[in-house]
C-alpha angles and dihedrals in degrees: 000000000000094000142340125216101258097227093064124087115258121200127170114235111243116239128211109235098153136296121044111334124213117230130237103231133209107222108180109055119212121205113305113263128242111287116250131177118251089246092056091047091054096045095044093044091056091047090051091055093045094053095042091051092050092051090049097053092041091051089051090051092051092048091051091045091057093038094243093308105106118195112269093227094059107123103177142287144262130208119223124191117235105182108286091349134071127220114211109204119198113207136206136185114254121178090336093310129108110238137180108249107169134013130203119189112212117202135168086279093058134252119350125211123303107256131186109250109261092211112024094191108102119223116240094257092053092049089050090049091055092044089053090053092051093045090055093046090057092052103052114141131238097269106093117176098170142031090233133042127194118214126222122185123195135166112249106245090212101050145012091265129109121240115211129185130197104202120199105235144173139193090223107105091203096059116093109197113195102166144020095086127136132208122202132192109212130186120259092257089055094236108096130064109224100173140354121204121192101208096206140024100226144013111274114184133158134198108230092212094053092044093055097041095105098035146331116322104240106161146345127240126202136166119232128198109168097078139015091242134046114270131232094263089064087059089046092052093047090053093043096050095032091230134118113250121208109209119198109204101206098199094063100022092237129146115214125195111219107194108175108296093347124090124188135173105254104178143348112217120224 
């Protein structure tokens, strides 16, 4: 992480190198987050990672296409599922209207070529998807664990609402960000904030080099106080960093093993 706002709490994530690990604790609980089933947490966490990864490789492709000189009228992107693939649509403002400008199809093989959008007029659901993203971006809370946040927008499988995440992120490959993420519930038209969930109480970040100094980095351990179960961003982080994450839910003294998109109860403390 390039810098952290100095008035926020910084705590290094504890890494499991062998023996009995200590736990990085969250000490000032925010409001409890919306209750989800363990199954939903796992499915949504995997979808988060999938969309964020698609946006990342498509953004790289666009940057290379324009030789590091992105168009000045670029206003953002949306990601649309197309079966097993994802289409990343880069938007621009044109005569006061949001239009699709370039598309990148992301498959299991990676990002395809950058193509001019065949039909720049966005369907209503894609406009609402972008509106939901912007509504969330304007409602971020005070906890800021990064200079940059990546947005992910998904349809809630249990309602007509949009679910939007602002994920604390960094371009530093040695920074492991476990917290600082937000989840938003946005109305179907993308214009109204229905709920904001701060998915952690503090900023918990580790330096991969420091973590592995005395041995091989095998796992991460973090305490969690805003829900009785791990949340989807724990799944996201485990997939992103390719490491198991042991989540200690303080309210019920339970240790959960988050191994990619799979979560299992590891231990109940006495």
